[in-house]
C-alpha positions, 0 to 999 in steps of 0.5 A: 500500500502506497502512503501519501507524501508528507514533510514532517518537522521533528523536534527532540529535547528529551535529555541533553541534545537539542535537535531538529530535523525535516524528514519526507515520507518517513524515510528521506532525511532532508536535514538533521541538526543536533546541538550536543551538551556533552562537554557541558555535562562531562564535568559532572559525570552525567547529565545535570537536569537544570543545566540541560533545560537552560541550554535547550532554551538558549539554542532551540530557536537556532537549531529549528531554524537551521533544520528548516534552512538546510531542508529548504523549507519554511514552516508553511511548507511542512505538513506537521510538527512532531515533538518528543513527549516523553520519556525523558527529563521533565524540564528538557521535554517542556522546552521542546514541547512548548516550542513545538506548540507555539510553532504549530499554532503560528503555522496552523500545522498539526502537532504530533506527540511522539514517544522517545522510544518509538522514535528510536524504533523508527530510526530503522526506516530512515534512509539518510543517504536516499539510496535505492538499495535501502530496504525498510523493515518488514513485519512482523518484526522484533525491536530491541531498544537499548539506551541509558534508561531502557532495555526492552523487547518489542514485538511489532506486527504493523506500524504503530502496533506494539507488544512489549515482551519484556524489559529491564527489571533494574538497571538498563544496559546504558545505565550499567555502562555509565555506572561501570565507566564511573567506577573505572574512572573512565570519561563521560559518556560511559558507553563509548569509554567502556567500548574504547577501553575494552578494545585493549582488554580480554573479555574472558579475564573475569567471569562476570555473571550473565543473567539470562532469566530463563522463561522470561524476556526481561533483562537484569544488569544489576548483578553484573554491575555489582560483580564488577564493583566487588571485584574492583573492591577486592583488587583495591584491598589487595593493593593491586592496580586495576586492569581497567581494560580487562574489567571493561571488556569482561563487563561489556561481554557479559551485557552484550552477550545477554542482549544478543542471545535473548533477542535472537531467542525471542525472534525465533520463538515469535517467528518474526521476519526481521530484527531492529536494534535501536537506541544509544547502546546500539552504537556499541561495536560488539553488539553490532558485530555479534548481531550481524554474525549470529542472527539468522534474521535480517537485522536493521541497525541505524548508522551511528549518528541515528543511534543517539538522540536525534530529531530525524527519528522523531520526524520519521515516527511522526509521519506514520502518525500523520498518515493515520490522522493521529494528532495531539491536542495542544495541551499535551504534557511532558509524559510518556505516551502509551503503549511504550513507556 
C-alpha cells in the first residue's frame, strides 16, 4: 500500500541534545541538526537536569531554524510538527514541547506527540543517504531498544502496533555502562569509554555473571554491575592496580552477550521476519558485530549518528502518525505516551 507524501518537522529535547530535523515520507532525511551538551555535562559525570533545560532554551530557536534552512523549507511548507513527549527529563521535554506548540499554532500545522522510544524504533526506516538499495523493515518484526534508561523487547506486527515482551527489571544496559565507566574512572559518556577501553582488554579475564532469566524476556544488569564493583573492591584491598581494560571488556561481554542471545531467542520463538536494534547502546561495536554474525534474521541497525538522540527519528515516527490522522491536542504534557513507556 502506497502512503501519501508528507514533510514532517521533528523536534527532540528529551535529555541533553537539542535537535531538529525535516524528514519526507518517513524515510528521506532532508536535514538533521543536533546541538550536543556533552562537554557541558562531562564535568559532572552525567547529565545535570537544570543545566540541560537552560541550554535547550538558549539554542532551540537556532537549531529549528537551521533544520528548516538546510531542508529548504519554511514552516508553511511542512505538513506537521512532531515533538518528543516523553520519556525523558521533565524540564528538557517542556522546552521542546512548548516550542513545538507555539510553532504549530503560528503555522496552523498539526502537532504530533511522539514517544522517545518509538522514535528510536523508527530510526530503522530512515534512509539518510536516499539510496535505492535501502530496504525498510518488514513485519512482523522484533525491536530491541537499548539506551541509558531502557532495555526492552518489542514485538511489532504493523506500524504503530506494539507488544512489549519484556524489559529491564533494574538497571538498563546504558545505565550499567555509565555506572561501570564511573567506577573505572573512565570519561563521560560511559558507553563509548567502556567500548574504547575494552578494545585493549580480554573479555574472558573475569567471569562476570550473565543473567539470562530463563522463561522470561526481561533483562537484569544489576548483578553484573555489582560483580564488577566487588571485584574492583577486592583488587583495591589487595593493593593491586586495576586492569581497567580487562574489567571493561569482561563487563561489556557479559551485557552484550545477554542482549544478543535473548533477542535472537525471542525472534525465533515469535517467528518474526526481521530484527531492529535501536537506541544509544546500539552504537556499541560488539553488539553490532555479534548481531550481524549470529542472527539468522535480517537485522536493521541505524548508522551511528541515528543511534543517539536525534530529531530525524522523531520526524520519521511522526509521519506514520500523520498518515493515520493521529494528532495531539495542544495541551499535551511532558509524559510518556502509551503503549511504550
